N, C-alpha and C positions, 0 to 999 in steps of 0.2 A: 496785222502788219508788223512789220520789221523795222526796228528803231533805226534812224540813221546812223552811221559813224561818221565822226569827226577826227581830223588830224590836229595833233598841236606839235609846234616846234619848240623844244624843251633843251636848257641847258644850266649847268652849274655856273654861277657866279659869284666866286669867293666863297662864302658860308650859305648862300641862297639859291634857290633853285628857281629860275624864272620860265616862264612860258606864254605862247599865244594860239590861240584856234586859229588855224589857218583859213577855215571857211568864212569865219564871221570877224569881221573888222571890230575892233575896239574890245573883244573877249580875250583877255590877259590876267595872269596872277602870279604871285610868288609862293614859295613854301620854303621852311628851313630844312624840309627833307622833300626827295621825289615824290615821296606818297602822298606826303601833305600838297604839294604842288599839284599832282595829280586830281586830287580830290578838289582843292581850291578851283582848278578849273572846270571840273566838272559842275560845280555850283555855280560859276560865274555862268558857263554856259546855258544851265537850264534856266538862270535868271533872265538872262538875255534873250531865249527863244522865248520866255513868257511873256517880255516885254513887247519885243516884236509882235506876237501872236496878238496882243490886246491891241497894238496900234493897227494893225491890218485890219483887223474887226470893225475897229473905231472907224478908219478911213472907208470901208466897204459901205458902212451904213447898213439898214434894215429895210426889206430883207437881204439876206446874202448868202450865197451857196458856198460850203467849203469842199474842195475837193483835192484827192493826193496826187502829187505830181512827180514824176522823178527825172533827173537829169538825163 
């Protein structure tokens, strides 16, 4: 299975780089460099997806079926 790709809107703001993952509300970060920002966004995205996954599985209850979907 191919991992999905997400888009980030990023910009430099004074000495900081800031960015937002477009597809997932609330996933944003900052960094002292562009590379640091991108790594921070990857980490924030990974954590948000893991938390959302746990919430969805808990809401579904047992037993549940997990299926892959594409937009």
